[in-house]
C-alpha positions in Angstrom: 28.3 5.3 43.7 30.5 7.0 41.1 28.5 9.0 38.5 29.3 8.2 34.8 30.5 11.7 34.1 32.9 11.5 37.1 34.8 8.6 35.6 38.4 9.8 34.8 38.9 9.1 31.1 42.1 9.2 29.0 42.6 8.8 25.3 45.4 6.8 23.7 46.0 7.8 20.1 45.4 11.5 19.4 44.6 11.5 15.7 41.2 12.3 14.1 39.1 9.7 15.9 40.8 10.4 19.2 39.9 14.1 18.8 36.3 13.1 17.8 35.9 11.0 21.0 37.5 13.8 23.1 35.0 16.3 21.7 32.1 14.0 22.5 33.3 13.5 26.0 33.6 17.2 26.6 30.2 17.8 25.1 28.6 15.4 27.6 30.4 16.9 30.6 32.6 13.8 31.2 35.9 14.0 33.0 38.6 14.0 30.3 41.9 13.9 32.2 44.5 13.6 29.4 45.8 11.9 26.3 48.8 10.0 25.0 50.5 9.8 21.6 54.1 9.1 20.5 53.9 12.0 18.0 54.8 15.4 19.5 52.6 17.4 17.2 49.6 15.3 18.0 50.2 15.9 21.7 50.5 19.6 21.2 47.3 19.9 19.2 45.4 17.8 21.8 46.7 19.9 24.7 45.9 23.1 23.0 42.4 22.1 22.0 41.3 20.3 25.2 43.5 21.9 27.9 44.5 18.6 29.5 48.0 17.0 29.7 49.2 14.9 26.7 51.9 12.3 27.4 54.5 10.4 25.4 54.3 7.3 27.7 51.0 5.6 28.4 51.9 4.8 32.0 51.9 8.5 32.8 48.4 8.8 31.5 47.2 5.6 33.2 48.1 6.9 36.7 45.3 9.5 36.4 42.6 7.3 34.8 39.8 5.0 35.7 39.3 4.1 32.0 40.8 4.7 28.6 39.7 4.9 25.0 42.2 3.4 22.6 42.0 5.1 19.2 45.4 4.3 17.7 46.1 2.8 14.2 45.0 -0.9 14.2 48.5 -2.4 14.5 48.9 -0.8 18.0 45.6 -1.8 19.5 47.1 -4.9 21.1 50.0 -3.0 22.7 47.8 -0.3 24.4 44.7 -2.4 25.2 46.9 -5.0 27.0 48.9 -2.3 28.9 45.7 -0.6 30.0 44.0 -3.9 31.1 47.2 -4.8 32.9 47.0 -1.5 34.7 43.5 -2.5 35.9 41.7 0.0 33.7 38.5 -0.5 31.7 39.0 0.0 28.0 36.9 1.2 25.0 38.8 -0.1 22.0 38.0 1.4 18.6 37.1 -1.0 15.9 38.5 -3.3 14.5 39.6 -5.4 17.5 43.1 -5.7 15.8 45.0 -5.7 12.5 45.2 -9.5 12.5 43.2 -12.4 13.9 46.2 -13.6 16.0 46.5 -10.2 17.6 42.7 -10.0 18.2 42.8 -13.4 19.9 45.6 -12.2 22.2 43.5 -9.1 23.2 40.5 -11.3 23.8 42.5 -13.7 26.0 43.9 -10.8 28.1 40.5 -9.2 28.4 38.9 -12.3 29.8 41.5 -12.6 32.5 41.7 -8.9 33.3 40.2 -7.0 36.3 38.7 -4.5 34.0 36.6 -5.0 30.9 37.2 -4.3 27.2 34.3 -2.9 25.1 34.8 -2.6 21.3 33.8 0.5 19.4 31.1 -0.6 17.0 29.1 2.6 17.3 26.6 1.9 14.6 24.8 -0.5 16.9 23.7 2.5 18.9 21.9 4.3 16.1 18.3 4.6 16.9 17.0 2.8 13.8 19.2 -0.2 14.7 17.8 -0.3 18.2 14.3 -0.1 16.8 15.0 -3.1 14.5 16.4 -5.1 17.5 13.3 -4.3 19.6 11.0 -5.4 16.8 13.0 -8.6 16.4 12.8 -9.3 20.2 9.0 -8.7 20.1 8.7 -11.4 17.3 7.5 -9.0 14.6 10.0 -10.3 12.0 9.5 -14.0 12.8 12.9 -15.7 12.2 15.5 -13.5 10.7 17.2 -15.5 7.9 19.2 -13.1 5.8 20.9 -9.7 6.0 22.1 -7.7 3.0 24.9 -5.5 4.3 26.2 -2.6 2.2 28.9 -0.1 3.0 29.8 1.2 -0.4 31.5 4.5 -1.3 31.7 5.5 -4.9 35.0 7.3 -4.3 36.2 7.3 -0.8 39.7 5.9 -0.5 41.3 7.5 2.6 44.5 9.5 2.1 46.8 7.3 0.1 50.1 7.0 1.9 48.4 7.2 5.3 48.3 4.2 7.7 44.9 3.3 6.4 46.4 2.2 3.0 49.2 0.2 4.6 48.6 -3.5 5.1 51.3 -3.7 7.7 49.7 -1.1 9.9 46.0 -1.4 9.1 45.8 -5.1 8.4 43.9 -4.5 5.2 41.9 -1.9 3.4 38.2 -1.2 2.9 37.1 -4.5 4.4 38.8 -4.1 7.8 38.2 -0.3 7.9 34.5 0.1 7.0 33.5 -3.5 6.2 34.1 -4.4 9.8 31.1 -2.2 10.7 28.9 -3.9 8.1 29.9 -7.4 9.3 29.2 -6.4 12.9 25.8 -5.0 12.2 24.8 -8.0 10.1 25.8 -10.4 12.8 24.1 -8.2 15.4 20.9 -8.5 13.5 21.3 -12.3 13.5 22.1 -12.3 17.3 25.8 -13.1 16.7 25.4 -16.7 15.5 28.1 -19.3 15.0 29.5 -18.6 11.5 30.6 -21.7 9.7 31.5 -20.7 6.1 32.7 -17.6 4.3 33.2 -17.1 0.6 34.7 -13.8 -0.4 36.7 -11.8 -2.9 38.7 -8.7 -2.3 39.8 -6.3 -5.1 42.3 -3.5 -5.5 41.2 -1.7 -8.6 41.4 2.1 -7.9 43.8 3.0 -5.1 46.9 2.0 -6.9 46.2 4.0 -10.0 48.0 7.2 -11.0 44.8 8.4 -12.6 42.5 7.7 -9.6 39.7 10.2 -10.0 38.0 11.6 -7.0 36.1 14.8 -5.9 37.4 14.9 -2.4 39.5 12.7 -0.1 39.6 12.2 3.6 43.3 13.0 4.4 46.1 14.0 2.0 46.8 12.1 -1.1 50.4 11.0 -1.4 49.7 9.0 -4.6 49.6 5.3 -5.3 53.1 4.2 -4.2 52.8 1.9 -1.3 49.1 1.3 -1.6 48.9 -2.4 -0.9 45.4 -3.0 0.4 42.0 -3.8 -1.2 39.5 -1.0 -2.0 36.5 -3.3 -2.3 35.2 -6.7 -1.1 32.2 -9.0 -1.7 31.3 -11.9 0.5 28.7 -14.5 1.4 28.6 -15.5 5.1 26.6 -18.6 6.4 25.9 -19.5 9.9 25.3 -22.9 11.5 21.5 -22.6 11.0 21.7 -21.8 7.3 21.1 -18.1 7.8 23.2 -15.8 5.5 24.8 -12.4 5.1 25.6 -10.9 1.7 28.3 -8.3 2.0 29.3 -5.5 -0.3 32.0 -3.1 0.8 34.0 -0.5 -1.1 36.1 2.6 -0.6 35.8 3.1 -4.4 33.8 1.5 -7.1 31.9 2.4 -10.3 28.4 2.3 -8.9 26.2 4.6 -6.7 27.0 4.9 -3.0 25.0 2.4 -0.9 24.7 2.3 2.9 21.6 0.1 3.1 21.1 -2.9 5.4 18.1 -5.1 4.5 16.9 -7.5 7.2 14.8 -10.3 5.9 12.5 -12.3 8.3 9.8 -15.0 7.8 7.1 -12.5 9.0 8.5 -9.1 8.1 11.6 -7.3 7.1 13.3 -3.9 7.3 15.5 -1.6 5.3 17.8 0.7 7.2 20.0 3.3 5.5 23.0 3.8 7.7 23.8 7.1 6.0 20.4 8.8 6.5 18.9 6.8 9.4 15.9 6.1 7.2 14.0 3.0 8.4 11.2 1.1 6.6 9.4 -2.0 7.8 8.1 -4.4 5.1 5.1 -6.7 5.9 2.5 -8.8 4.1 -0.9 -9.6 5.5 -3.7 -12.1 4.4 -7.1 -11.3 5.9 -10.2 -13.5 5.5 -11.5 -13.0 2.0 -9.5 -11.2 -0.6 -7.8 -8.5 1.4 -4.3 -9.8 0.7 -1.7 -7.0 0.7 1.8 -5.9 1.3 2.7 -2.7 3.2 5.8 -0.6 3.8 5.8 1.5 6.9 8.3 4.4 7.2 9.5 4.7 10.8 10.4 8.1 12.2 13.0 8.0 15.0 14.6 10.6 17.1 18.1 11.7 16.1 20.9 10.2 18.1 24.7 10.5 18.1 25.8 6.9 18.0 29.3 7.7 19.3 27.9 9.7 22.3 25.4 6.8 23.0 28.3 4.3 22.9 30.3 6.4 25.3 27.4 6.7 27.6 27.1 2.9 27.9 30.8 2.6 28.4 31.0 5.3 31.2 28.0 3.9 33.0 29.6 0.4 33.0 32.8 1.8 34.4 30.9 3.7 37.1 28.9 0.7 38.2 31.6 -1.9 37.8 29.4 -4.0 35.6 30.8 -5.0 32.3 28.4 -4.1 29.4 26.6 -6.9 27.6 26.8 -5.2 24.3 29.9 -4.7 22.0 31.7 -7.5 23.9 35.1 -8.8 23.3 33.8 -12.2 22.1 31.4 -10.5 19.6 34.3 -8.4 18.3 36.4 -11.6 18.0 33.7 -13.3 15.9 33.7 -10.3 13.6 37.5 -10.5 13.2 37.3 -14.2 12.4 34.8 -13.4 9.5 37.1 -10.6 8.2 40.1 -12.9 8.3 38.1 -15.6 6.5 37.1 -13.2 3.7 40.8 -12.5 3.2 41.7 -16.2 3.3 38.9 -17.1 0.9 40.0 -14.5 -1.6 43.6 -15.7 -1.4 42.6 -19.3 -1.9 39.8 -18.8 -4.5 37.4 -21.0 -2.5 35.1 -20.9 0.5 36.6 -21.2 3.9 35.1 -23.2 6.8 35.3 -21.8 10.3 33.9 -24.7 12.3 
């Protein structure tokens, strides 16, 4: 049987996240065979750093691969995911599934009919505190999980204005589809990916389009506000078919402290997980015979894990065994995309949107 690290892996899209994935593959001793990008400078940098071929056409890369990681801007996810699946390859597709719901649905349809499988890159699921929460849920410690507070809030963190991240045509949106998609996915994961029936949301563009946008540092170069046509924050309430809910706060920029907390509320216990620090606290209340009623907060120490590396490990093992993974599935990613699309539609209409 093929070993996971013997799987021949290529990367499509050689920007920042492509380089990050390549570095993680090399660190784990995996077999990185090449990359592909339409931009010559990106190909040159990749070849120089990793010592493997970098191609202009994806077909040249696919000839050498068992699997590919697609890390292009959102608009091009469909093109390369479909061509890789059509070539019989397994695919790890970076989040979000696509830049629009329609494109996401086409990817999902192709993946269901393909010889290979498509896993979607929601790496936060592989953080150790998240897995601890899931194990406690499965053991019944929380009772029924009824609500998740999902926060992914930066005080000032608009990506380089003028980059593809701030173009609706290429990204499909702003903070919501960029980082909010992680928050939605984690919240639905904690609720066991239920059927979502209603979404009420509001998106705002309050900072990215300003000449006087004040920031301390910025990921990428700042070309100024011209062409900034996406939201920099969003708020939403999501309800499933059983009446369980998610409250969502997402921002690239806002006048409040940074907040990366996820609060999971159950009928028997709850948890607070800080995505930024990996801090995890379990909240419980107990009534003994007599008067020993009390509440307790237990801080849980977990081992450090690299969520991208863990995600890659699951992907490579699935490619090696030929068994599609049962986590980060295409259908789960499509349900997340439907929620993202519903938040945008709700904001445009000024009313809640039904999904059933």
